[in-house]
C-alpha positions in Angstrom: -9.8 2.0 10.7 -6.1 1.4 9.9 -4.8 -1.5 7.8 -1.4 -2.8 8.9 0.8 -5.8 8.8 0.0 -8.3 11.6 2.3 -8.6 14.6 3.0 -11.6 16.7 0.8 -10.4 19.6 -2.2 -10.2 17.2 -2.2 -13.9 16.5 -4.3 -15.1 19.5 -6.9 -12.5 18.7 -7.2 -13.6 15.1 -8.8 -16.9 16.2 -11.8 -15.0 17.6 -12.0 -13.0 14.3 -11.9 -16.2 12.4 -14.8 -17.6 14.4 -16.9 -14.4 14.1 -18.7 -15.2 10.9 -20.2 -18.5 12.1 -23.6 -17.0 12.7 -23.7 -15.7 9.1 -23.1 -19.2 7.7 -25.6 -20.7 10.2 -28.3 -18.2 9.1 -27.6 -19.3 5.5 -28.3 -23.0 6.4 -24.6 -23.9 6.2 -24.1 -25.5 9.7 -21.2 -27.6 8.5 -19.2 -24.4 7.7 -20.4 -22.6 10.8 -19.3 -25.5 13.1 -15.7 -25.7 11.7 -13.2 -24.7 14.4 -11.3 -21.5 13.8 -7.6 -21.7 13.1 -5.3 -21.7 16.1 -2.8 -18.9 16.6 0.1 -21.0 15.2 -1.8 -21.4 11.9 -1.1 -17.7 11.2 2.6 -17.9 11.9 3.8 -18.7 8.4 2.0 -15.8 6.8 3.2 -13.5 9.6 6.8 -14.6 8.9 6.3 -14.1 5.2 4.8 -10.6 5.6 1.6 -11.7 4.0 -0.8 -11.2 6.9 -2.6 -7.9 7.2 -5.1 -6.8 9.8 -7.7 -4.1 10.1 -7.7 -2.6 13.6 -10.0 -0.6 15.7 -9.3 2.5 17.8 -7.6 0.3 20.4 -5.4 -1.3 17.8 -7.2 -4.6 18.1 -7.8 -6.7 15.0 -11.4 -6.7 13.6 -10.5 -8.3 10.3 -7.6 -9.9 8.5 -6.5 -11.2 5.1 -4.0 -14.1 4.9 -2.1 -14.7 1.6 0.1 -17.7 0.6 1.7 -18.7 -2.7 -0.1 -21.3 -4.7 1.3 -22.2 -8.1 3.7 -19.3 -7.8 0.9 -16.8 -7.5 -0.4 -15.0 -4.4 -3.6 -16.8 -3.1 -6.0 -15.3 -0.6 -6.3 -18.1 1.9 -8.6 -16.2 4.2 -10.4 -12.9 4.3 -12.6 -12.2 7.3 -14.1 -9.1 8.8 -16.1 -9.3 12.0 -19.8 -8.9 11.1 -20.2 -6.0 13.6 -17.6 -4.1 11.5 -19.2 -4.7 8.1 -20.1 -1.8 5.9 -16.8 0.1 6.2 -15.0 -1.3 3.2 -12.5 -3.1 5.5 -12.6 -6.2 3.3 -11.9 -4.2 0.2 -9.1 -2.3 1.9 -7.5 -5.5 3.2 -7.6 -6.9 -0.3 -6.1 -3.7 -1.7 -3.2 -3.9 0.7 -2.6 -7.5 -0.4 -2.9 -6.6 -4.1 -0.5 -3.7 -3.6 2.0 -6.1 -2.1 1.5 -8.6 -4.9 2.1 -5.9 -7.6 5.2 -4.6 -5.9 6.5 -8.2 -5.8 6.0 -8.5 -9.6 3.0 -10.8 -9.6 0.4 -10.4 -12.4 -2.5 -12.2 -10.8 -4.0 -13.3 -7.4 -6.4 -16.2 -6.8 -8.9 -17.3 -4.1 -11.7 -19.9 -3.7 -15.1 -18.9 -2.4 -18.8 -19.8 -2.4 -20.4 -18.9 -5.6 -23.8 -17.7 -4.4 -23.3 -16.2 -0.9 -23.6 -12.4 -1.2 -20.5 -11.7 0.8 -18.5 -14.3 -1.2 -18.6 -14.7 -5.0 -20.8 -11.7 -5.8 -18.8 -9.5 -3.5 -15.5 -10.4 -5.1 -17.0 -9.9 -8.6 -18.0 -6.3 -7.6 -14.3 -5.8 -6.7 -13.1 -6.8 -10.1 -12.5 -10.6 -9.6 -13.6 -13.1 -12.2 -14.3 -16.9 -12.1 -11.3 -19.0 -13.0 -12.3 -22.1 -15.0 -11.1 -25.4 -13.8 -9.2 -25.9 -17.0 -7.0 -23.0 -15.9 -6.3 -24.3 -12.4 -2.6 -25.0 -11.7 -1.7 -28.1 -9.8 -1.6 -26.3 -6.4 -5.0 -24.7 -6.9 -6.5 -28.0 -8.1 -5.1 -29.7 -5.0 -6.7 -27.0 -2.8 -10.1 -27.5 -4.5 -9.8 -31.3 -4.0 -9.1 -30.7 -0.3 -12.2 -28.5 0.0 -14.3 -31.2 -1.6 -12.9 -33.8 0.7 -14.0 -31.7 3.7 -17.5 -31.5 2.4 -17.4 -27.8 1.6 -18.7 -28.3 -2.0 -22.1 -29.2 -0.6 -22.8 -25.6 -1.7 -21.3 -24.4 -5.0 -17.7 -23.2 -4.7 -15.4 -21.7 -7.3 -12.0 -20.3 -7.8 -11.6 -16.7 -8.8 -8.7 -14.6 -10.1 -7.9 -10.9 -10.3 -5.6 -9.8 -13.1 -3.3 -7.3 -11.4 -1.3 -6.4 -14.5 -4.3 -5.6 -16.6 -5.9 -3.1 -14.3 -5.8 0.5 -15.4 -3.2 2.7 -13.9 -1.3 1.3 -11.0 2.1 2.3 -9.6 4.7 0.6 -11.7 8.2 -0.4 -10.5 10.5 2.3 -11.7 14.3 1.8 -12.2 17.2 4.2 -12.5 20.9 3.5 -13.0 21.3 3.1 -9.2 17.8 2.7 -7.6 14.8 0.5 -7.9 11.6 2.3 -6.9 8.8 -0.1 -5.8 5.3 0.9 -4.7 5.2 1.4 -1.0 3.3 -1.4 1.0 2.9 -2.4 4.6 6.1 -4.6 4.3 8.1 -1.3 4.1 6.8 0.0 7.4 10.0 -1.1 9.4 12.2 0.9 6.9 10.0 4.0 7.5 10.4 3.5 11.2 14.2 3.6 10.7 14.0 6.7 8.5 11.7 8.8 10.7 13.6 7.9 13.9 16.5 10.1 12.7 16.0 13.6 14.0 18.3 15.0 11.2 16.1 13.5 8.5 13.1 15.1 10.1 14.7 18.4 10.9 12.8 20.5 8.3 9.5 18.7 8.8 9.0 18.3 12.6 12.3 19.5 14.1 12.6 16.2 15.8 12.3 12.4 15.3 8.9 10.9 15.2 8.0 8.5 18.0 7.2 4.9 17.1 3.5 5.6 17.7 3.6 8.7 15.5 5.3 6.7 12.8 2.6 3.9 12.9 -0.2 6.5 12.8 1.3 8.5 9.9 2.7 5.7 7.7 0.3 2.9 8.3 -2.5 4.4 6.3 -0.1 5.5 3.6 1.5 2.1 3.3 -1.9 0.5 2.9 -3.5 3.3 0.8 -4.3 2.7 -2.8 -6.4 5.8 -3.6 -4.0 7.0 -6.3 -3.4 3.6 -7.9 -6.1 4.2 -10.6 -4.0 7.1 -11.8 -0.6 5.5 -11.2 0.2 7.9 -8.4 1.2 7.4 -4.8 4.3 6.4 -2.7 7.4 4.5 -3.7 10.3 3.0 -1.6 13.7 3.1 -3.2 16.5 0.6 -2.7 20.1 0.4 -4.1 22.6 -2.4 -4.1 23.4 -1.7 -0.4 19.8 -1.6 0.7 17.1 0.9 1.6 17.7 4.5 0.3 14.4 6.3 1.2 11.0 7.2 -0.2 9.6 9.2 -3.1 6.0 10.2 -3.8 3.9 11.8 -6.5 0.4 13.0 -5.8 0.2 12.6 -2.0 -2.1 14.3 0.4 -0.4 14.6 3.8 -3.6 15.4 5.7 -6.0 12.9 4.2 -4.4 9.6 2.9 -7.6 8.5 1.2 -8.2 11.8 -0.6 -8.2 11.2 -4.4 -5.3 12.9 -6.1 -6.0 15.3 -8.9 -5.4 13.9 -12.4 -4.0 17.2 -13.9 -1.3 18.0 -11.3 0.5 16.4 -8.4 3.0 17.2 -5.7 6.4 15.4 -5.7 8.4 14.7 -2.5 11.3 12.6 -1.2 13.1 11.7 2.0 16.4 9.8 2.1 18.4 8.1 4.8 21.3 10.4 6.0 24.0 8.0 4.7 22.7 8.6 1.2 22.7 12.4 1.3 24.7 14.3 -1.3 25.0 11.3 -3.6 22.5 12.6 -6.2 20.1 9.8 -5.4 17.2 12.2 -4.5 17.4 13.8 -7.9 17.8 10.5 -9.7 14.7 9.0 -8.1 12.7 12.2 -8.5 13.6 12.4 -12.2 12.1 8.9 -12.7 8.9 10.1 -11.0 8.8 13.2 -13.2 9.1 11.1 -16.3 6.4 8.7 -15.1 4.1 11.6 -14.2 4.4 13.5 -17.4 4.9 10.7 -19.9 2.8 7.9 -18.5 0.2 9.5 -16.2 -0.2 12.6 -18.4 0.1 15.3 -15.7 0.2 18.9 -16.8 2.1 20.2 -13.8 4.2 18.9 -10.9 5.1 21.0 -7.9 7.2 20.6 -4.7 7.3 22.5 -1.4 9.9 22.9 1.4 11.1 25.4 4.0 13.2 28.2 2.4 16.1 27.2 4.6 16.2 23.7 3.3 19.0 24.2 0.9 19.4 20.5 0.1 15.8 20.0 -1.2 15.9 23.4 -3.0 19.0 22.2 -4.8 17.3 19.0 -5.9 14.3 21.0 -7.2 16.6 23.2 -9.3 18.4 20.1 -10.7 15.0 18.7 -11.7 14.4 21.8 -13.9 11.8 23.2 -11.5 11.4 26.9 -11.1 10.6 28.9 -7.9 7.1 30.3 -8.1 6.4 31.7 -4.6 7.5 32.1 -1.0 5.0 32.5 1.7 5.3 32.7 5.5 2.7 30.5 7.2 1.5 30.9 10.8 2.2 28.0 13.2 1.7 27.5 16.9 5.1 25.7 17.0 7.2 27.1 14.2 10.4 25.3 13.0 13.8 27.1 13.0 13.9 29.1 9.9 10.1 29.1 9.4 10.2 32.9 9.5 11.8 32.9 6.1 8.8 31.1 4.7 7.9 28.0 2.6 8.9 27.9 -1.0 7.1 26.3 -3.9 8.8 25.1 -7.1 7.0 23.7 -10.1 7.6 22.4 -13.6 5.0 22.0 -16.4 4.7 19.2 -19.0 5.7 21.7 -21.7 8.8 22.7 -19.7 9.7 19.1 -19.1 9.5 18.2 -22.8 11.5 21.3 -23.8 14.3 20.3 -21.4 14.4 16.8 -23.0 14.9 18.1 -26.5 
């Protein structure tokens, strides 16, 4: 089930999702919590406007879960995380949190907080399994302390509650923010989806991939899982969005799997790729961003080999590969029911090893 940023037409549906866990609380003997009215649609509007409201959707693109984040004491705070009970068991809650955490990292935050019930299996113990820890009251900032007082005033502390924190900066791996003289590369998140719509709507940008622009529906289907995906984060691999002084440039990636976004990347080797807006072609920015990823892949991640593929007729991308110090290793003609112009000349693969990278730097 895809995870995506919420849209305005989702808001009335989130009220029903918000109310869906009442039976769970009632079964736990917590009628006070079960009887609390769900938030009205307008309660979700601030997070929608801020780009901090993510939804899990079913095959009809209808929300079955959501996570809402706000800033408390300058840190991202999970105000609500709810998945409909009839959709439990699919890691939707964990994936919603991963999307929020990826956004928090890309925005430069080192920690994220929440408040929850200590003993309910789907509350405190659940977050603990996901790497969260109890945050002692002595470490609460003024905003978090005020939130806890408000919960006590509502009677919610009739059952033990606690604040918890996840230390984003201390987690192993993760995609760092990478900088070059002209570009800042930030880990791709759901907030970048509108930029990817703009990029893939240009048929020239997509000429050597599809031979045409993607439709809005195709863009959502392709990029939604990739924006929300974090399967490579443990190794520091995945997708980045690059911006310069005049705005969006394009994307770069290291270690992707185009067919299966959730497939774990290999720790010894990875594929590198890029795509730039047409206005930034022939400015050397593709090479500049890719060099930053090569350095990260070899010097931080510890990869042994990085490769890239493109159509043989794609002279621009082949030129970038050569500037990166990559060497041509093979050309192969692949069968296709709908071949692109020039496909008869084959696909080329270039690669560079860690030893070659180091020798070029000396």
